[in-house]
C-alpha positions as CSV (number, residue, x, y, z in Angstrom):
1,M,-138.2,155.7,207.1
2,V,-141.8,156.0,206.0
3,R,-140.8,155.0,202.4
4,N,-139.1,151.9,203.8
5,R,-142.2,150.9,205.8
6,V,-144.4,151.2,202.7
7,I,-142.0,149.1,200.6
8,F,-141.8,146.5,203.3
9,A,-145.6,146.3,203.7
10,G,-146.0,146.0,199.9
11,M,-143.5,143.1,199.8
12,A,-145.4,141.3,202.6
13,V,-148.8,141.7,200.7
14,L,-147.1,140.4,197.5
15,A,-145.7,137.3,199.3
16,A,-149.1,136.5,200.9
17,G,-150.7,136.7,197.5
18,T,-148.2,134.4,196.0
19,L,-148.7,131.8,198.8
20,A,-152.5,131.9,198.4
21,A,-152.2,131.5,194.6
22,C,-150.0,128.4,195.1
23,G,-152.3,126.9,197.6
24,G,-149.5,126.6,200.2
25,G,-151.7,127.8,203.1
26,S,-154.9,125.9,202.2
27,T,-156.2,123.4,204.8
28,T,-159.8,123.0,203.5
29,G,-159.1,120.6,200.6
30,Q,-160.7,117.1,200.6
31,P,-158.4,114.1,201.0
32,P,-157.6,112.2,197.7
33,Q,-160.0,109.4,196.8
34,T,-159.3,106.0,195.2
35,V,-161.6,105.1,192.4
36,T,-161.9,101.5,191.1
37,V,-163.2,101.0,187.6
38,T,-164.6,97.6,186.4
39,Q,-164.9,97.1,182.7
40,T,-167.1,94.5,180.9
41,P,-165.2,92.9,178.0
42,T,-166.8,93.6,174.6
43,Q,-164.3,91.8,172.4
44,P,-163.5,88.1,172.1
45,S,-160.8,86.9,174.5
46,T,-158.3,84.1,174.1
47,A,-156.9,84.3,177.6
48,P,-158.9,83.4,180.6
49,E,-158.9,85.5,183.8
50,H,-155.8,85.1,185.9
51,T,-155.1,86.0,189.5
52,S,-151.3,85.8,189.2
53,T,-148.8,86.4,186.4
54,G,-146.0,84.4,188.0
55,P,-145.5,80.6,187.6
56,E,-147.6,78.5,189.8
57,R,-145.3,75.5,190.0
58,P,-142.6,76.0,192.6
59,E,-139.0,75.5,191.5
60,S,-138.6,72.5,193.9
61,V,-141.6,70.8,192.3
62,A,-140.4,71.5,188.8
63,R,-137.0,70.0,189.6
64,S,-138.4,66.9,191.1
65,S,-140.7,66.0,188.2
66,Q,-139.2,64.8,184.9
67,V,-142.7,64.6,183.3
68,A,-143.9,67.5,181.0
69,R,-146.8,69.8,181.9
70,C,-150.2,69.0,180.5
71,G,-150.7,71.6,177.8
72,P,-154.0,72.7,176.2
73,T,-153.4,70.5,173.1
74,V,-153.4,67.3,175.0
75,L,-156.3,68.1,177.4
76,K,-160.0,67.6,176.8
77,G,-162.4,69.2,179.3
78,E,-165.9,68.9,180.5
79,I,-167.8,70.8,183.3
80,V,-170.3,68.6,185.2
81,S,-173.0,70.1,187.4
82,G,-173.0,69.3,191.1
83,D,-175.3,70.2,194.0
84,A,-177.3,73.4,194.2
85,A,-178.4,74.9,197.5
86,A,-179.6,78.2,198.9
87,G,-178.5,80.3,195.9
88,N,-175.2,78.4,195.5
89,R,-174.1,76.4,192.5
90,Y,-171.4,73.8,192.4
91,A,-169.7,72.0,189.5
92,K,-166.5,70.1,188.6
93,L,-164.2,70.8,185.7
94,S,-162.7,67.5,184.6
95,V,-159.7,67.3,182.2
96,T,-158.5,64.2,180.4
97,N,-155.0,63.5,179.1
98,T,-155.7,62.5,175.5
99,S,-152.0,62.1,174.6
100,S,-150.0,58.9,174.5
101,K,-147.6,60.1,177.3
102,A,-148.0,61.1,180.9
103,C,-148.2,64.8,181.8
104,T,-148.5,66.8,185.0
105,L,-150.7,69.6,186.5
106,Y,-149.9,71.8,189.4
107,G,-152.1,74.7,190.5
108,Y,-155.2,76.5,189.5
109,G,-154.9,77.8,186.0
110,G,-157.4,80.2,184.5
111,L,-161.1,80.2,183.3
112,Q,-163.1,82.8,181.3
113,L,-166.8,82.6,180.7
114,T,-168.0,83.1,177.1
115,D,-171.2,83.6,175.2
116,A,-172.6,81.5,172.3
117,N,-170.3,83.2,169.9
118,G,-167.1,82.7,172.0
119,H,-167.0,86.3,173.2
120,A,-165.7,86.9,176.7
121,M,-168.2,87.7,179.4
122,P,-167.6,89.2,182.9
123,T,-165.6,86.7,184.9
124,K,-163.8,87.0,188.3
125,L,-162.0,83.8,189.2
126,T,-160.9,83.4,192.8
127,R,-158.5,80.7,193.8
128,K,-159.7,78.7,196.8
129,P,-157.2,76.1,198.2
130,D,-159.9,73.4,198.7
131,P,-157.9,71.4,197.8
132,A,-154.6,73.3,197.6
133,P,-152.1,72.8,194.8
134,S,-150.2,69.5,194.6
135,L,-148.5,67.7,191.8
136,V,-150.9,65.7,189.7
137,T,-149.6,63.1,187.2
138,L,-152.0,62.0,184.5
139,E,-151.2,58.9,182.6
140,P,-152.9,58.6,179.1
141,G,-156.6,58.6,179.5
142,Q,-156.6,59.7,183.2
143,K,-158.6,62.6,184.5
144,A,-158.0,65.5,187.0
145,Y,-160.6,67.7,188.5
146,K,-161.2,71.3,189.6
147,N,-164.0,72.3,191.9
148,L,-166.1,75.3,190.9
149,H,-168.6,77.3,193.0
150,W,-170.7,80.4,192.1
151,G,-173.8,82.3,193.3
152,A,-177.2,82.5,191.8
153,V,-178.3,85.6,193.9
154,P,-177.9,89.2,192.6
155,D,-175.4,91.3,194.5
156,G,-177.5,94.4,194.7
157,T,-176.2,96.0,191.5
158,E,-177.7,93.4,189.3
159,S,-181.2,92.8,188.0
160,T,-183.7,91.1,190.3
161,T,-186.5,90.9,187.7
162,G,-184.6,88.8,185.2
163,P,-181.3,87.0,184.9
164,C,-178.6,88.7,187.1
165,E,-176.1,88.4,184.2
166,P,-176.4,87.2,180.6
167,E,-176.3,83.4,180.5
168,S,-172.9,81.9,179.6
169,K,-172.7,79.2,177.0
170,G,-169.1,78.2,177.2
171,A,-165.7,78.8,178.8
172,T,-162.1,78.9,177.9
173,V,-159.7,77.2,180.2
174,I,-155.9,77.6,180.5
175,P,-154.0,74.9,182.3
176,P,-151.6,76.0,185.0
177,D,-148.5,77.8,183.7
178,E,-149.7,77.6,180.1
179,T,-150.6,80.5,177.9
180,Q,-153.1,79.0,175.4
181,P,-156.7,77.9,176.2
182,F,-159.0,75.1,175.3
183,T,-162.7,75.4,175.3
184,V,-165.5,73.7,177.2
185,K,-169.3,73.9,177.3
186,F,-170.8,75.9,180.2
187,D,-174.6,76.1,180.0
188,F,-175.5,76.5,183.7
189,G,-177.3,79.8,183.3
190,S,-176.3,83.1,184.8
191,V,-173.2,83.5,187.1
192,C,-174.2,86.3,189.5
193,Q,-172.0,88.9,191.2
194,H,-170.6,89.8,187.8
195,G,-169.3,86.4,187.0
196,S,-167.6,85.6,190.3
197,I,-166.4,82.0,190.5
198,D,-164.4,80.2,193.2
199,G,-162.0,77.5,191.8
200,S,-159.9,75.0,193.5
201,A,-156.5,73.7,192.4
202,Y,-156.5,70.6,190.2
203,Y,-156.6,67.2,191.9
204,K,-157.2,63.5,191.2
């Protein structure tokens, strides 16, 4: 009987040790944490920042229009400065249909800031439905517009004794539902908050 009690006690100690080693009884561990990492591009980029990988043009709109999309090879772009107030900057991206046929735009597309050598710079493009997407038909020579807004005030992690970010000299633009960009001039200084820009859908 004594021998059986010793064996039973030994097995109990062994089982407790195994549970402790596996961490099965621990209640003091910290909850898992989510870490977000933001990378600054160091290589040239040919694709502007996107907020969605799916098509922007709804199927119903695509079926109703027999006119081809405006691709990057037929569009010529220009960014024109607008008002500036209380640390905010406003501009308009205008695109012109340079082809001999009508084409259409629907949605927001993409935009990526670049330096003087065409290398990608930090850019975070946010879609603002002001106005929201609608089908825009451009006859040859006609223009469409996209409203742009960004801040000129550092966000607390950027320099306050100099430019909040390196100054941009250009931008690459991808029309909605296209994959290739065209380039425009962007010489409006620094875009603070790590290149954060609000952009509307295209409109006439």
